[in-house]
N, CA and C atoms as a LAMMPS dump frame, in Angstrom:
ITEM: TIMESTEP
0
ITEM: NUMBER OF ATOMS
594
ITEM: BOX BOUNDS ff ff ff
-5.0000000000000000e+02 5.0000000000000000e+02
-5.0000000000000000e+02 5.0000000000000000e+02
-5.0000000000000000e+02 5.0000000000000000e+02
ITEM: ATOMS id mol type element x y z
1 1 1 N -51.69 -61.658 355.15
2 1 2 C -51.411 -62.822 354.312
3 1 3 C -50.156 -62.561 353.489
4 2 1 N -49.081 -63.288 353.755
5 2 2 C -47.87 -63.085 352.961
6 2 3 C -48.073 -63.57 351.539
7 3 1 N -47.493 -62.841 350.598
8 3 2 C -47.61 -63.243 349.203
9 3 3 C -46.536 -64.249 348.82
10 4 1 N -46.528 -64.611 347.561
11 4 2 C -45.542 -65.563 347.039
12 4 3 C -44.344 -64.847 346.437
13 5 1 N -44.329 -63.51 346.561
14 5 2 C -43.179 -62.757 346.095
15 5 3 C -43.221 -62.35 344.643
16 6 1 N -44.386 -62.467 344.014
17 6 2 C -44.51 -62.09 342.602
18 6 3 C -44.923 -60.626 342.493
19 7 1 N -44.46 -59.968 341.437
20 7 2 C -44.846 -58.577 341.224
21 7 3 C -45.704 -58.4 339.973
22 8 1 N -45.835 -59.431 339.146
23 8 2 C -46.685 -59.378 337.952
24 8 3 C -47.443 -60.695 337.805
25 9 1 N -48.507 -60.636 337.004
26 9 2 C -49.263 -61.864 336.722
27 9 3 C -48.404 -62.865 335.951
28 10 1 N -47.554 -62.377 335.063
29 10 2 C -46.681 -63.277 334.308
30 10 3 C -45.762 -64.065 335.231
31 11 1 N -45.31 -63.432 336.294
32 11 2 C -44.459 -64.139 337.255
33 11 3 C -45.231 -65.256 337.955
34 12 1 N -46.522 -65.015 338.219
35 12 2 C -47.349 -66.062 338.844
36 12 3 C -47.524 -67.227 337.874
37 13 1 N -47.749 -66.908 336.592
38 13 2 C -47.873 -67.961 335.578
39 13 3 C -46.605 -68.807 335.557
40 14 1 N -45.46 -68.162 335.594
41 14 2 C -44.186 -68.893 335.58
42 14 3 C -44.037 -69.751 336.829
43 15 1 N -44.467 -69.216 337.962
44 15 2 C -44.378 -69.957 339.219
45 15 3 C -45.264 -71.202 339.19
46 16 1 N -46.452 -71.073 338.625
47 16 2 C -47.359 -72.227 338.539
48 16 3 C -46.79 -73.28 337.594
49 17 1 N -46.278 -72.827 336.448
50 17 2 C -45.708 -73.749 335.469
51 17 3 C -46.737 -74.754 334.969
52 18 1 N -46.274 -75.932 334.608
53 18 2 C -47.143 -77.03 334.175
54 18 3 C -47.555 -77.799 335.422
55 19 1 N -48.485 -77.226 336.163
56 19 2 C -48.745 -77.628 337.546
57 19 3 C -49.279 -79.055 337.663
58 20 1 N -48.639 -79.808 338.547
59 20 2 C -49.119 -81.135 338.931
60 20 3 C -49.048 -81.263 340.451
61 21 1 N -49.354 -80.155 341.143
62 21 2 C -49.292 -80.158 342.598
63 21 3 C -50.442 -80.949 343.209
64 22 1 N -51.51 -81.172 342.44
65 22 2 C -52.601 -82.045 342.88
66 22 3 C -53.005 -82.918 341.693
67 23 1 N -53.809 -83.952 341.901
68 23 2 C -54.147 -84.875 340.81
69 23 3 C -54.881 -84.253 339.631
70 24 1 N -55.481 -83.063 339.807
71 24 2 C -56.192 -82.439 338.695
72 24 3 C -55.249 -82.13 337.535
73 25 1 N -53.975 -81.935 337.826
74 25 2 C -53.005 -81.681 336.773
75 25 3 C -52.88 -82.823 335.788
76 26 1 N -53.25 -84.032 336.227
77 26 2 C -53.142 -85.213 335.362
78 26 3 C -54.379 -85.423 334.496
79 27 1 N -55.506 -84.8 334.879
80 27 2 C -56.757 -85.038 334.142
81 27 3 C -57.201 -83.851 333.3
82 28 1 N -56.625 -82.687 333.536
83 28 2 C -57.045 -81.501 332.785
84 28 3 C -56.494 -81.541 331.362
85 29 1 N -57.101 -80.709 330.49
86 29 2 C -56.529 -80.467 329.162
87 29 3 C -55.611 -79.245 329.23
88 30 1 N -56.139 -78.157 329.793
89 30 2 C -55.413 -76.897 329.851
90 30 3 C -55.568 -76.271 331.224
91 31 1 N -54.507 -75.716 331.75
92 31 2 C -54.594 -74.941 332.982
93 31 3 C -55.241 -73.598 332.647
94 32 1 N -56.229 -73.187 333.434
95 32 2 C -56.966 -71.942 333.189
96 32 3 C -56.55 -70.936 334.256
97 33 1 N -55.6 -70.078 333.908
98 33 2 C -55.016 -69.159 334.889
99 33 3 C -55.968 -68.03 335.235
100 34 1 N -56.522 -67.398 334.236
101 34 2 C -57.365 -66.221 334.415
102 34 3 C -57.127 -65.285 333.248
103 35 1 N -57.992 -64.291 333.113
104 35 2 C -57.846 -63.387 331.976
105 35 3 C -58.466 -62.04 332.297
106 36 1 N -57.958 -61.001 331.652
107 36 2 C -58.562 -59.688 331.807
108 36 3 C -57.544 -58.602 332.065
109 37 1 N -58.037 -57.518 332.647
110 37 2 C -57.255 -56.316 332.891
111 37 3 C -56.374 -56.512 334.132
112 38 1 N -55.05 -56.438 333.996
113 38 2 C -54.181 -56.646 335.159
114 38 3 C -54.226 -55.52 336.18
115 39 1 N -54.931 -54.423 335.839
116 39 2 C -55.124 -53.325 336.793
117 39 3 C -56.611 -53.103 337.054
118 40 1 N -57.398 -54.168 337.02
119 40 2 C -58.857 -54.07 337.122
120 40 3 C -59.302 -53.57 338.494
121 41 1 N -60.388 -52.805 338.496
122 41 2 C -61.024 -52.415 339.755
123 41 3 C -61.831 -53.569 340.338
124 42 1 N -62.238 -54.516 339.471
125 42 2 C -63.09 -55.623 339.893
126 42 3 C -62.464 -56.939 339.451
127 43 1 N -62.361 -57.885 340.391
128 43 2 C -61.958 -59.25 340.056
129 43 3 C -63.139 -60.171 340.327
130 44 1 N -63.525 -60.938 339.309
131 44 2 C -64.576 -61.944 339.437
132 44 3 C -63.926 -63.287 339.733
133 45 1 N -64.472 -63.993 340.704
134 45 2 C -63.922 -65.281 341.097
135 45 3 C -65.007 -66.343 340.956
136 46 1 N -64.782 -67.287 340.055
137 46 2 C -65.689 -68.408 339.876
138 46 3 C -65.19 -69.632 340.637
139 47 1 N -65.807 -70.767 340.337
140 47 2 C -65.507 -71.994 341.076
141 47 3 C -64.325 -72.743 340.47
142 48 1 N -64.484 -73.177 339.234
143 48 2 C -63.458 -73.974 338.557
144 48 3 C -63.781 -73.998 337.072
145 49 1 N -62.795 -74.274 336.237
146 49 2 C -63.082 -74.375 334.803
147 49 3 C -64.059 -75.511 334.507
148 50 1 N -64.91 -75.302 333.511
149 50 2 C -65.759 -76.367 332.996
150 50 3 C -65.143 -76.943 331.724
151 51 1 N -65.937 -77.698 331.007
152 51 2 C -65.426 -78.381 329.805
153 51 3 C -64.893 -77.393 328.767
154 52 1 N -65.687 -76.356 328.455
155 52 2 C -65.268 -75.391 327.433
156 52 3 C -64.031 -74.617 327.86
157 53 1 N -63.987 -74.253 329.135
158 53 2 C -62.842 -73.504 329.651
159 53 3 C -61.581 -74.362 329.629
160 54 1 N -61.747 -75.641 329.963
161 54 2 C -60.624 -76.577 329.964
162 54 3 C -60.033 -76.733 328.566
163 55 1 N -60.892 -76.685 327.562
164 55 2 C -60.42 -76.832 326.184
165 55 3 C -59.768 -75.557 325.663
166 56 1 N -60.333 -74.407 326.043
167 56 2 C -59.851 -73.142 325.494
168 56 3 C -58.775 -72.472 326.354
169 57 1 N -58.755 -72.793 327.655
170 57 2 C -57.773 -72.167 328.535
171 57 3 C -58.173 -70.803 329.047
172 58 1 N -59.469 -70.466 328.952
173 58 2 C -59.98 -69.191 329.458
174 58 3 C -61.212 -69.439 330.317
175 59 1 N -61.401 -68.629 331.371
176 59 2 C -62.61 -68.789 332.19
177 59 3 C -63.846 -68.211 331.512
178 60 1 N -64.973 -68.827 331.776
179 60 2 C -66.284 -68.322 331.339
180 60 3 C -66.345 -68.108 329.832
181 61 1 N -66.21 -69.192 329.075
182 61 2 C -66.329 -69.087 327.617
183 61 3 C -67.546 -69.835 327.073
184 62 1 N -68.257 -70.587 327.909
185 62 2 C -69.441 -71.314 327.458
186 62 3 C -70.7 -70.481 327.595
187 63 1 N -71.821 -71.165 327.83
188 63 2 C -73.105 -70.476 327.959
189 63 3 C -73.092 -69.516 329.151
190 64 1 N -72.457 -69.943 330.25
191 64 2 C -72.369 -69.062 331.416
192 64 3 C -71.539 -67.822 331.091
193 65 1 N -70.562 -67.978 330.227
194 65 2 C -69.739 -66.844 329.826
195 65 3 C -70.511 -65.844 328.986
196 66 1 N -71.4 -66.338 328.124
197 66 2 C -72.227 -65.437 327.322
198 66 3 C -73.16 -64.633 328.221
199 67 1 N -73.709 -65.314 329.229
200 67 2 C -74.569 -64.607 330.179
201 67 3 C -73.753 -63.595 330.986
202 68 1 N -72.534 -63.977 331.355
203 68 2 C -71.683 -63.049 332.101
204 68 3 C -71.426 -61.772 331.303
205 69 1 N -71.264 -61.897 329.992
206 69 2 C -71.069 -60.706 329.157
207 69 3 C -72.269 -59.768 329.257
208 70 1 N -73.486 -60.334 329.236
209 70 2 C -74.699 -59.514 329.385
210 70 3 C -74.732 -58.834 330.751
211 71 1 N -74.346 -59.598 331.775
212 71 2 C -74.37 -59.078 333.133
213 71 3 C -73.347 -57.962 333.323
214 72 1 N -72.183 -58.125 332.717
215 72 2 C -71.176 -57.073 332.79
216 72 3 C -71.717 -55.773 332.186
217 73 1 N -72.412 -55.9 331.071
218 73 2 C -73.005 -54.716 330.447
219 73 3 C -74.004 -54.054 331.389
220 74 1 N -74.738 -54.867 332.16
221 74 2 C -75.689 -54.343 333.142
222 74 3 C -74.964 -53.481 334.189
223 75 1 N -73.711 -53.85 334.488
224 75 2 C -72.916 -53.105 335.47
225 75 3 C -72.083 -52.006 334.818
226 76 1 N -72.258 -51.793 333.502
227 76 2 C -71.493 -50.769 332.803
228 76 3 C -70.059 -51.19 332.549
229 77 1 N -69.822 -52.488 332.455
230 77 2 C -68.481 -53.027 332.285
231 77 3 C -68.387 -53.9 331.044
232 78 1 N -67.173 -54.155 330.619
233 78 2 C -66.896 -55.123 329.555
234 78 3 C -65.774 -56.029 330.043
235 79 1 N -65.557 -57.126 329.34
236 79 2 C -64.53 -58.093 329.762
237 79 3 C -63.162 -57.446 329.926
238 80 1 N -62.847 -56.509 329.042
239 80 2 C -61.514 -55.913 329.102
240 80 3 C -61.344 -54.979 330.309
241 81 1 N -62.449 -54.672 331.001
242 81 2 C -62.378 -53.814 332.185
243 81 3 C -62.07 -54.599 333.457
244 82 1 N -62.369 -55.891 333.465
245 82 2 C -62.326 -56.682 334.693
246 82 3 C -61.307 -57.807 334.562
247 83 1 N -61.069 -58.482 335.674
248 83 2 C -60.244 -59.688 335.648
249 83 3 C -61.104 -60.843 336.129
250 84 1 N -60.965 -62 335.49
251 84 2 C -61.776 -63.169 335.824
252 84 3 C -60.853 -64.341 336.116
253 85 1 N -61.062 -64.957 337.266
254 85 2 C -60.278 -66.131 337.657
255 85 3 C -61.21 -67.11 338.377
256 86 1 N -60.656 -68.238 338.774
257 86 2 C -61.427 -69.258 339.484
258 86 3 C -60.7 -69.693 340.75
259 87 1 N -61.451 -70.302 341.667
260 87 2 C -60.844 -70.886 342.857
261 87 3 C -59.833 -71.955 342.453
262 88 1 N -60.221 -72.821 341.493
263 88 2 C -59.316 -73.833 340.948
264 88 3 C -58.901 -73.453 339.536
265 89 1 N -57.695 -73.805 339.17
266 89 2 C -57.188 -73.49 337.833
267 89 3 C -57.316 -74.671 336.876
268 90 1 N -57.728 -75.818 337.387
269 90 2 C -57.899 -77.012 336.55
270 90 3 C -59.31 -77.559 336.723
271 91 1 N -59.839 -78.149 335.665
272 91 2 C -61.204 -78.679 335.7
273 91 3 C -61.269 -79.97 336.513
274 92 1 N -62.151 -80.015 337.512
275 92 2 C -62.391 -81.282 338.191
276 92 3 C -63.112 -82.253 337.241
277 93 1 N -62.758 -83.531 337.238
278 93 2 C -63.398 -84.487 336.327
279 93 3 C -64.918 -84.469 336.468
280 94 1 N -65.592 -84.417 335.33
281 94 2 C -67.054 -84.427 335.333
282 94 3 C -67.681 -83.199 335.963
283 95 1 N -66.882 -82.132 336.097
284 95 2 C -67.363 -80.892 336.734
285 95 3 C -67.835 -81.106 338.172
286 96 1 N -67.26 -82.092 338.845
287 96 2 C -67.625 -82.315 340.249
288 96 3 C -67.165 -81.111 341.089
289 97 1 N -67.673 -81.054 342.331
290 97 2 C -67.291 -79.973 343.232
291 97 3 C -65.797 -80.061 343.563
292 98 1 N -65.159 -78.914 343.765
293 98 2 C -63.764 -78.934 344.219
294 98 3 C -63.637 -79.615 345.578
295 99 1 N -62.536 -80.332 345.772
296 99 2 C -62.262 -80.958 347.059
297 99 3 C -61.401 -80.031 347.91
298 100 1 N -61.499 -80.194 349.221
299 100 2 C -60.791 -79.299 350.145
300 100 3 C -59.294 -79.287 349.881
301 101 1 N -58.713 -80.435 349.583
302 101 2 C -57.268 -80.504 349.348
303 101 3 C -56.887 -79.756 348.068
304 102 1 N -57.758 -79.793 347.057
305 102 2 C -57.503 -79.074 345.805
306 102 3 C -57.56 -77.566 346.031
307 103 1 N -58.548 -77.132 346.808
308 103 2 C -58.677 -75.703 347.118
309 103 3 C -57.446 -75.227 347.886
310 104 1 N -57.013 -76.019 348.867
311 104 2 C -55.853 -75.639 349.677
312 104 3 C -54.592 -75.542 348.821
313 105 1 N -54.455 -76.436 347.856
314 105 2 C -53.263 -76.454 347.004
315 105 3 C -53.266 -75.3 346.006
316 106 1 N -54.435 -74.957 345.478
317 106 2 C -54.519 -74.035 344.34
318 106 3 C -54.687 -72.567 344.744
319 107 1 N -55.353 -72.317 345.866
320 107 2 C -55.732 -70.943 346.17
321 107 3 C -54.586 -69.998 346.533
322 108 1 N -53.402 -70.47 346.945
323 108 2 C -52.32 -69.479 347.116
324 108 3 C -52.04 -68.684 345.835
325 109 1 N -52.267 -69.312 344.682
326 109 2 C -52.045 -68.604 343.414
327 109 3 C -53.145 -67.58 343.161
328 110 1 N -54.387 -67.906 343.528
329 110 2 C -55.483 -66.941 343.414
330 110 3 C -55.229 -65.755 344.346
331 111 1 N -54.807 -66.037 345.575
332 111 2 C -54.498 -64.948 346.504
333 111 3 C -53.423 -64.03 345.923
334 112 1 N -52.429 -64.644 345.288
335 112 2 C -51.352 -63.851 344.716
336 112 3 C -51.851 -63.012 343.541
337 113 1 N -52.745 -63.577 342.721
338 113 2 C -53.339 -62.795 341.635
339 113 3 C -54.06 -61.576 342.187
340 114 1 N -54.849 -61.78 343.229
341 114 2 C -55.599 -60.674 343.827
342 114 3 C -54.639 -59.639 344.407
343 115 1 N -53.577 -60.1 345.062
344 115 2 C -52.607 -59.179 345.66
345 115 3 C -51.929 -58.325 344.583
346 116 1 N -51.571 -58.954 343.46
347 116 2 C -50.882 -58.234 342.382
348 116 3 C -51.825 -57.26 341.678
349 117 1 N -53.049 -57.685 341.402
350 117 2 C -54.028 -56.825 340.711
351 117 3 C -54.491 -55.693 341.633
352 118 1 N -54.693 -56.011 342.904
353 118 2 C -55.116 -55.034 343.917
354 118 3 C -56.412 -54.325 343.519
355 119 1 N -57.497 -55.08 343.33
356 119 2 C -58.769 -54.458 342.936
357 119 3 C -59.455 -53.793 344.114
358 120 1 N -60.51 -53.056 343.813
359 120 2 C -61.353 -52.486 344.867
360 120 3 C -62.411 -53.491 345.317
361 121 1 N -62.925 -54.26 344.356
362 121 2 C -64.071 -55.124 344.614
363 121 3 C -63.763 -56.544 344.135
364 122 1 N -64.117 -57.52 344.968
365 122 2 C -64.102 -58.916 344.571
366 122 3 C -65.552 -59.368 344.419
367 123 1 N -65.896 -59.891 343.256
368 123 2 C -67.226 -60.448 343.035
369 123 3 C -67.079 -61.965 343.055
370 124 1 N -67.68 -62.587 344.058
371 124 2 C -67.6 -64.037 344.182
372 124 3 C -68.833 -64.658 343.537
373 125 1 N -68.606 -65.544 342.592
374 125 2 C -69.691 -66.146 341.82
375 125 3 C -69.964 -67.552 342.345
376 126 1 N -71.021 -67.691 343.131
377 126 2 C -71.402 -69.003 343.632
378 126 3 C -70.838 -69.319 345.006
379 127 1 N -71.199 -70.504 345.493
380 127 2 C -70.889 -70.899 346.865
381 127 3 C -69.404 -71.068 347.156
382 128 1 N -68.696 -71.781 346.288
383 128 2 C -67.304 -72.1 346.615
384 128 3 C -66.45 -70.848 346.702
385 129 1 N -66.608 -69.95 345.734
386 129 2 C -65.827 -68.714 345.746
387 129 3 C -66.202 -67.856 346.95
388 130 1 N -67.489 -67.776 347.25
389 130 2 C -67.957 -66.95 348.365
390 130 3 C -67.455 -67.492 349.692
391 131 1 N -67.567 -68.796 349.888
392 131 2 C -67.123 -69.389 351.156
393 131 3 C -65.618 -69.264 351.324
394 132 1 N -64.867 -69.362 350.225
395 132 2 C -63.414 -69.228 350.309
396 132 3 C -63.013 -67.797 350.667
397 133 1 N -63.544 -66.822 349.946
398 133 2 C -63.128 -65.433 350.145
399 133 3 C -63.587 -64.901 351.502
400 134 1 N -64.815 -65.225 351.886
401 134 2 C -65.365 -64.681 353.128
402 134 3 C -65.111 -65.58 354.336
403 135 1 N -64.527 -66.755 354.102
404 135 2 C -64.25 -67.695 355.2
405 135 3 C -65.527 -67.936 356.015
406 136 1 N -66.562 -68.338 355.304
407 136 2 C -67.869 -68.531 355.929
408 136 3 C -68.48 -69.849 355.456
409 137 1 N -69.426 -70.339 356.238
410 137 2 C -70.205 -71.498 355.818
411 137 3 C -71.601 -71.084 355.36
412 138 1 N -71.883 -69.784 355.407
413 138 2 C -73.191 -69.28 354.972
414 138 3 C -73.275 -69.375 353.456
415 139 1 N -74.393 -69.867 352.948
416 139 2 C -74.547 -70.098 351.517
417 139 3 C -74.836 -68.826 350.725
418 140 1 N -74.672 -68.939 349.417
419 140 2 C -74.836 -67.808 348.51
420 140 3 C -76.27 -67.286 348.519
421 141 1 N -77.25 -68.144 348.774
422 141 2 C -78.653 -67.709 348.755
423 141 3 C -78.892 -66.636 349.805
424 142 1 N -78.247 -66.761 350.947
425 142 2 C -78.411 -65.765 352.012
426 142 3 C -77.508 -64.553 351.824
427 143 1 N -76.361 -64.74 351.185
428 143 2 C -75.37 -63.673 351.116
429 143 3 C -75.441 -62.816 349.854
430 144 1 N -76.038 -63.344 348.79
431 144 2 C -75.95 -62.636 347.511
432 144 3 C -76.556 -61.243 347.606
433 145 1 N -75.905 -60.311 346.873
434 145 2 C -76.435 -58.96 346.784
435 145 3 C -76.198 -58.094 348.001
436 146 1 N -75.369 -58.574 348.95
437 146 2 C -75.061 -57.784 350.147
438 146 3 C -73.553 -57.589 350.208
439 147 1 N -73.116 -56.349 350.189
440 147 2 C -71.68 -56.048 350.185
441 147 3 C -71.069 -56.442 351.528
442 148 1 N -69.976 -57.182 351.463
443 148 2 C -69.244 -57.626 352.639
444 148 3 C -67.844 -57.017 352.598
445 149 1 N -67.093 -57.212 353.66
446 149 2 C -65.699 -56.791 353.685
447 149 3 C -64.82 -57.994 353.997
448 150 1 N -63.714 -58.099 353.273
449 150 2 C -62.692 -59.118 353.544
450 150 3 C -61.352 -58.4 353.475
451 151 1 N -60.773 -58.13 354.623
452 151 2 C -59.565 -57.313 354.633
453 151 3 C -59.874 -55.94 354.075
454 152 1 N -59.092 -55.513 353.1
455 152 2 C -59.309 -54.177 352.523
456 152 3 C -60.263 -54.208 351.332
457 153 1 N -60.773 -55.389 350.986
458 153 2 C -61.599 -55.525 349.786
459 153 3 C -63.087 -55.486 350.109
460 154 1 N -63.84 -54.793 349.255
461 154 2 C -65.285 -54.96 349.249
462 154 3 C -65.586 -56.252 348.493
463 155 1 N -66.476 -57.059 349.031
464 155 2 C -66.822 -58.342 348.412
465 155 3 C -68.321 -58.356 348.137
466 156 1 N -68.67 -58.658 346.889
467 156 2 C -70.075 -58.751 346.507
468 156 3 C -70.361 -60.183 346.061
469 157 1 N -70.985 -60.987 346.929
470 157 2 C -71.358 -62.345 346.528
471 157 3 C -72.55 -62.316 345.563
472 158 1 N -72.439 -63.093 344.498
473 158 2 C -73.474 -63.138 343.46
474 158 3 C -73.654 -64.592 343.042
475 159 1 N -74.871 -64.952 342.649
476 159 2 C -75.094 -66.294 342.109
477 159 3 C -74.155 -66.551 340.93
478 160 1 N -73.711 -67.784 340.798
479 160 2 C -72.935 -68.149 339.613
480 160 3 C -73.862 -68.081 338.398
481 161 1 N -73.414 -67.458 337.292
482 161 2 C -74.289 -67.382 336.111
483 161 3 C -74.827 -68.736 335.669
484 162 1 N -74.044 -69.796 335.822
485 162 2 C -74.515 -71.128 335.408
486 162 3 C -75.749 -71.549 336.19
487 163 1 N -75.872 -71.103 337.44
488 163 2 C -77.022 -71.481 338.263
489 163 3 C -78.319 -70.972 337.667
490 164 1 N -78.27 -69.809 337.015
491 164 2 C -79.497 -69.244 336.464
492 164 3 C -79.858 -69.868 335.119
493 165 1 N -78.91 -70.557 334.508
494 165 2 C -79.224 -71.281 333.28
495 165 3 C -80.135 -72.47 333.611
496 166 1 N -79.89 -73.066 334.786
497 166 2 C -80.694 -74.222 335.205
498 166 3 C -81.887 -73.826 336.06
499 167 1 N -81.827 -72.664 336.675
500 167 2 C -82.907 -72.18 337.54
501 167 3 C -83.174 -70.715 337.2
502 168 1 N -84.093 -70.505 336.264
503 168 2 C -84.322 -69.152 335.742
504 168 3 C -84.955 -68.226 336.781
505 169 1 N -85.431 -68.791 337.899
506 169 2 C -86.006 -67.935 338.939
507 169 3 C -84.945 -67.042 339.577
508 170 1 N -83.672 -67.408 339.448
509 170 2 C -82.588 -66.6 340.02
510 170 3 C -82.138 -65.474 339.082
511 171 1 N -82.665 -65.465 337.866
512 171 2 C -82.165 -64.534 336.86
513 171 3 C -82.378 -63.07 337.253
514 172 1 N -83.547 -62.742 337.776
515 172 2 C -83.821 -61.36 338.173
516 172 3 C -82.874 -60.923 339.285
517 173 1 N -82.64 -61.825 340.258
518 173 2 C -81.702 -61.516 341.338
519 173 3 C -80.309 -61.257 340.778
520 174 1 N -79.917 -62.067 339.811
521 174 2 C -78.578 -61.943 339.231
522 174 3 C -78.396 -60.575 338.569
523 175 1 N -79.369 -60.163 337.768
524 175 2 C -79.273 -58.857 337.114
525 175 3 C -79.341 -57.723 338.139
526 176 1 N -80.151 -57.892 339.177
527 176 2 C -80.228 -56.865 340.224
528 176 3 C -78.89 -56.729 340.946
529 177 1 N -78.222 -57.855 341.191
530 177 2 C -76.937 -57.803 341.881
531 177 3 C -75.871 -57.128 341.02
532 178 1 N -75.923 -57.313 339.717
533 178 2 C -74.978 -56.613 338.846
534 178 3 C -75.32 -55.125 338.765
535 179 1 N -76.591 -54.794 338.919
536 179 2 C -76.958 -53.391 339.037
537 179 3 C -76.375 -52.778 340.302
538 180 1 N -76.363 -53.559 341.393
539 180 2 C -75.744 -53.102 342.636
540 180 3 C -74.245 -52.889 342.434
541 181 1 N -73.611 -53.764 341.645
542 181 2 C -72.188 -53.597 341.358
543 181 3 C -71.942 -52.271 340.636
544 182 1 N -72.81 -51.932 339.708
545 182 2 C -72.687 -50.634 339.006
546 182 3 C -72.736 -49.485 340.016
547 183 1 N -73.68 -49.541 340.951
548 183 2 C -73.812 -48.506 341.969
549 183 3 C -72.569 -48.444 342.851
550 184 1 N -72.058 -49.611 343.226
551 184 2 C -70.877 -49.687 344.08
552 184 3 C -69.672 -49.041 343.406
553 185 1 N -69.511 -49.295 342.129
554 185 2 C -68.363 -48.747 341.399
555 185 3 C -68.507 -47.254 341.139
556 186 1 N -69.735 -46.752 341.186
557 186 2 C -69.961 -45.324 340.951
558 186 3 C -69.653 -44.491 342.186
559 187 1 N -69.529 -45.144 343.349
560 187 2 C -69.252 -44.404 344.582
561 187 3 C -67.795 -43.971 344.61
562 188 1 N -67.527 -42.729 344.998
563 188 2 C -66.131 -42.304 345.158
564 188 3 C -65.457 -43.115 346.242
565 189 1 N -64.163 -43.341 346.074
566 189 2 C -63.408 -44.116 347.06
567 189 3 C -63.515 -43.492 348.449
568 190 1 N -63.683 -42.161 348.501
569 190 2 C -63.755 -41.46 349.787
570 190 3 C -64.997 -41.874 350.592
571 191 1 N -65.998 -42.493 349.895
572 191 2 C -67.199 -42.921 350.616
573 191 3 C -66.916 -44.103 351.532
574 192 1 N -65.793 -44.774 351.301
575 192 2 C -65.463 -45.95 352.096
576 192 3 C -64.852 -45.505 353.419
577 193 1 N -65.07 -46.288 354.443
578 193 2 C -64.411 -46.064 355.718
579 193 3 C -63.083 -46.8 355.688
580 194 1 N -61.968 -46.081 355.574
581 194 2 C -60.687 -46.742 355.407
582 194 3 C -60.325 -47.641 356.586
583 195 1 N -60.852 -47.363 357.766
584 195 2 C -60.518 -48.19 358.914
585 195 3 C -61.159 -49.564 358.8
586 196 1 N -62.262 -49.659 358.063
587 196 2 C -62.945 -50.952 357.937
588 196 3 C -62.363 -51.807 356.837
589 197 1 N -61.472 -51.267 356.018
590 197 2 C -60.93 -52.016 354.897
591 197 3 C -59.524 -52.51 355.151
592 198 1 N -58.955 -52.153 356.291
593 198 2 C -57.563 -52.542 356.546
594 198 3 C -57.462 -53.972 357.022
């Protein structure tokens, strides 16, 4: 996958600018680029900004964000250790699902963020992020908690934290999957088969 030629996250921000490449640019309050450690071992990928994120300009700042903080602690991590971004950088009106044309327009910037950060692990939160990263139609219910490979990256699909706010039966699975992330990060890099990550 060829990149966009950026060498830093700031360059990607400049490239995006005041984006109006799709209609979401006209309805959003704030573009939500992403936040966290630019040299993170783990990049979390959500679906799209919600109302709180749209107002503040940061991903995962509402109730789902508070739960994410607890989950990060379960994995032995804090916000400053990881990078968090979304498939879309602008909030879809009424928090509707992202449309295919919006994903196609926006995701080259997400790919570039991942290329620049160069993490070991991508954690996909929910269906849209998982289907995009793994190029699959298999849903998160079947894939969560099972480490996959996408190019050179280990990918850990996990339920979106917001899903467990509405369906508490998923909460135990969510914490267990973050426990798996802790185990994954504790493994030496030499445990990986380099031929399977290329």
